[in-house]
C-alpha positions as CSV (number, residue, x, y, z in Angstrom):
1,M,-53.8,-45.8,53.9
2,M,-56.0,-45.5,57.2
3,R,-59.7,-44.4,56.6
4,V,-61.3,-42.2,58.4
5,T,-65.0,-42.1,59.9
6,V,-66.5,-38.4,59.7
7,A,-69.2,-37.7,61.9
8,V,-71.3,-34.2,61.4
9,V,-73.4,-33.6,64.7
10,A,-76.5,-31.6,64.1
11,K,-80.4,-31.8,65.2
12,E,-83.7,-31.0,63.1
13,C,-83.9,-27.6,61.9
14,V,-86.8,-26.6,63.6
15,P,-88.3,-22.9,63.9
16,G,-88.1,-22.0,67.6
17,R,-85.9,-24.8,68.1
18,V,-82.6,-23.9,66.4
19,K,-80.2,-21.4,66.2
20,T,-82.0,-19.2,68.6
21,R,-79.3,-16.3,69.2
22,L,-79.8,-15.1,65.7
23,T,-83.5,-14.2,66.7
24,P,-84.7,-11.7,67.3
25,Q,-82.9,-9.7,64.0
26,L,-84.3,-13.3,62.6
27,S,-87.5,-14.9,62.6
28,P,-87.4,-18.2,64.2
29,V,-88.5,-19.6,60.6
30,E,-85.6,-17.5,59.1
31,A,-83.4,-18.7,61.5
32,A,-83.8,-21.9,60.6
33,R,-83.4,-21.9,57.1
34,L,-79.9,-20.9,57.6
35,A,-79.5,-23.7,60.1
36,Q,-80.7,-26.4,57.3
37,A,-78.4,-24.6,54.6
38,S,-75.4,-25.1,56.8
39,L,-76.3,-28.3,57.4
40,D,-76.7,-29.2,53.6
41,D,-73.0,-27.4,53.0
42,T,-71.9,-29.6,55.4
43,L,-73.1,-32.7,54.2
44,D,-72.0,-31.6,50.8
45,L,-68.5,-31.7,52.2
46,V,-68.9,-34.8,53.9
47,R,-69.9,-36.6,50.9
48,A,-67.0,-35.3,48.8
49,L,-64.4,-36.0,51.5
50,P,-62.3,-39.6,50.9
51,A,-64.1,-41.2,54.4
52,G,-64.2,-44.7,55.2
53,R,-67.7,-44.2,56.8
54,R,-70.1,-41.1,56.6
55,I,-72.7,-40.3,59.8
56,L,-74.7,-38.0,60.6
57,F,-75.1,-37.9,64.0
58,F,-78.9,-36.4,64.5
59,S,-81.9,-35.9,67.0
60,G,-84.7,-35.8,65.5
61,Q,-86.3,-36.4,61.9
62,A,-83.1,-36.7,58.9
63,P,-83.3,-34.1,56.2
64,P,-83.7,-35.2,52.7
65,S,-80.3,-34.0,52.2
66,A,-79.3,-36.5,54.2
67,V,-79.1,-39.2,51.2
68,G,-76.1,-41.3,50.9
69,V,-74.8,-40.6,54.7
70,E,-75.6,-42.8,57.1
71,V,-78.2,-41.5,60.1
72,M,-77.7,-42.6,63.8
73,E,-79.8,-41.6,66.1
74,Q,-78.6,-39.5,69.0
75,P,-79.4,-40.6,72.1
76,E,-81.0,-38.7,75.4
77,G,-78.7,-36.7,77.8
78,A,-76.8,-33.8,77.9
79,L,-74.5,-32.9,74.9
80,D,-71.4,-34.2,76.7
81,V,-73.1,-37.7,77.1
82,R,-74.2,-37.8,73.4
83,L,-71.0,-37.3,71.7
84,G,-70.0,-39.5,74.7
85,H,-71.8,-42.4,73.2
86,L,-70.8,-41.6,69.3
87,F,-67.2,-42.0,70.3
88,D,-67.7,-45.2,71.9
89,A,-70.3,-46.7,69.0
90,V,-67.0,-45.5,66.6
91,T,-64.6,-48.5,65.6
92,G,-61.2,-46.9,64.2
93,S,-60.4,-43.3,63.7
94,L,-63.5,-40.9,63.8
95,L,-63.6,-37.1,62.7
96,L,-66.7,-35.4,64.5
97,I,-67.5,-31.9,63.1
98,G,-70.7,-29.6,63.6
99,M,-73.4,-28.0,61.6
100,D,-72.3,-24.5,62.4
101,T,-69.5,-24.2,59.6
102,P,-70.8,-24.5,56.5
103,Q,-67.5,-22.2,55.4
104,L,-65.5,-25.8,55.8
105,T,-63.2,-27.1,53.3
106,A,-61.8,-30.2,52.4
107,E,-58.3,-28.5,53.1
108,A,-59.2,-27.9,56.4
109,V,-59.7,-31.4,57.0
110,A,-57.0,-32.9,55.1
111,G,-54.9,-33.8,58.0
112,P,-57.0,-36.2,59.5
113,V,-59.0,-37.5,56.7
114,L,-55.9,-37.3,53.7
115,S,-52.7,-37.5,55.4
116,W,-52.8,-38.4,59.4
117,P,-49.7,-39.0,60.7
118,D,-48.3,-41.8,63.3
119,S,-47.1,-39.0,65.6
120,V,-50.4,-37.3,66.0
121,D,-53.2,-39.3,68.3
122,A,-56.2,-36.2,67.9
123,W,-57.1,-33.3,66.5
124,F,-58.7,-30.5,67.8
125,G,-60.6,-27.6,65.6
126,P,-60.6,-24.4,67.8
127,A,-64.0,-22.3,67.2
128,A,-63.4,-18.5,67.5
129,D,-66.3,-18.4,70.0
130,G,-63.9,-20.6,72.7
131,G,-65.9,-24.3,71.5
132,Y,-64.4,-26.1,69.1
133,W,-66.0,-27.4,65.9
134,A,-63.9,-30.6,65.0
135,L,-62.4,-33.7,67.1
136,A,-60.5,-36.3,65.8
137,M,-59.3,-39.3,67.8
138,R,-57.3,-42.1,66.4
139,E,-58.7,-44.2,69.1
140,P,-61.9,-42.9,70.3
141,D,-62.6,-42.8,73.8
142,G,-66.2,-41.3,74.6
143,G,-64.7,-41.0,78.3
144,L,-62.3,-38.2,77.0
145,I,-65.5,-36.3,76.4
146,R,-68.0,-37.0,79.0
147,G,-68.1,-34.4,81.9
148,V,-66.6,-31.6,79.7
149,T,-68.6,-28.4,80.4
150,M,-70.2,-27.9,76.9
151,S,-71.7,-24.3,74.9
152,A,-69.4,-22.2,77.4
153,P,-66.5,-19.8,76.6
154,E,-64.2,-22.0,78.2
155,T,-65.3,-25.6,76.5
156,G,-62.7,-25.8,73.9
157,R,-59.7,-25.3,76.3
158,E,-61.6,-27.7,78.9
159,Q,-61.9,-30.8,75.9
160,R,-58.1,-30.0,74.5
161,R,-56.5,-30.1,78.2
162,R,-58.8,-33.6,78.8
163,L,-57.0,-35.0,75.5
164,V,-53.8,-33.9,76.5
165,D,-54.2,-35.0,80.2
166,A,-54.7,-38.3,78.4
167,G,-51.1,-38.5,77.1
168,L,-52.5,-37.7,73.4
169,R,-50.3,-36.1,70.9
170,V,-52.9,-33.5,69.8
171,R,-52.6,-31.3,66.8
172,D,-54.7,-28.5,65.9
173,L,-56.8,-27.6,63.0
174,E,-57.3,-24.1,62.0
175,T,-60.0,-21.4,63.7
176,L,-63.4,-21.3,62.4
177,R,-65.7,-18.9,62.7
178,D,-69.3,-20.9,64.1
179,V,-73.0,-19.2,63.1
180,D,-73.8,-17.8,66.4
181,H,-75.3,-14.7,65.5
182,V,-76.4,-12.3,63.0
183,E,-73.1,-11.0,62.4
184,D,-71.1,-14.7,62.1
185,A,-74.1,-15.4,59.4
186,G,-72.9,-12.2,57.6
187,A,-69.1,-13.0,57.8
188,V,-69.5,-16.5,56.9
189,A,-71.6,-16.0,54.2
190,V,-68.5,-13.9,52.9
191,D,-66.5,-16.6,53.3
192,A,-68.4,-19.1,51.5
193,P,-70.1,-17.0,48.8
194,D,-70.9,-19.6,46.4
195,G,-72.8,-22.4,49.3
196,R,-76.3,-22.5,49.9
197,F,-75.9,-20.8,53.5
198,A,-74.6,-17.8,51.6
199,S,-77.7,-18.1,48.9
200,V,-80.3,-18.1,52.0
201,W,-78.3,-15.7,53.6
202,H,-78.6,-13.5,51.1
203,R,-82.1,-14.1,50.2
204,I,-83.1,-13.4,54.0
205,R,-81.6,-9.6,53.5
206,Q,-83.7,-9.1,50.4
207,E,-86.7,-9.9,52.1
208,V,-85.8,-8.4,55.6
209,P,-84.0,-5.0,54.8
210,R,-83.4,-4.3,58.9
211,V,-81.2,-7.7,59.1
212,G,-77.8,-6.3,59.5
């Protein structure tokens, strides 16, 4: 059975530099706490997957929760350039996931991780905001990512079109909600009530009743 490499793209959860769209409803420190919990939940999932290789593609100082996961430093440059670097650096099938979907389950990535069929060249996980939470290629090619407009409503559509235009047979994963705004955080905490993210979210709500 083919063993896919699973990589998580993330950055150090420094107050004021991460999850800034959660403010001003949350303080920068609270937003960073939620971001770290989201990353920790994601790393827990990755460690539990039957992957051939597990990578934290990271910007900053890796957290203690990265234990058991290979840390690969992100290069300088825009996000499309950094992701392109990762897809050029990894040999063999690669599944990339973000750190903003702590509700992610093993079932949601069972296709690329457990049962990647010969008829599929790439997997695409659309995000509800128009981006994407997952991207997998049987033969990773950073050139299919570089130049894609990032962090925009059309990002997912543009990235998927790149894959199709290159002749890849693409299969979609389920649509997930990224944690970008406070309302996203509340909804995701409901979807994944047993994780660290939900625990931190509920503690913040108790500490700051104005959060909604």
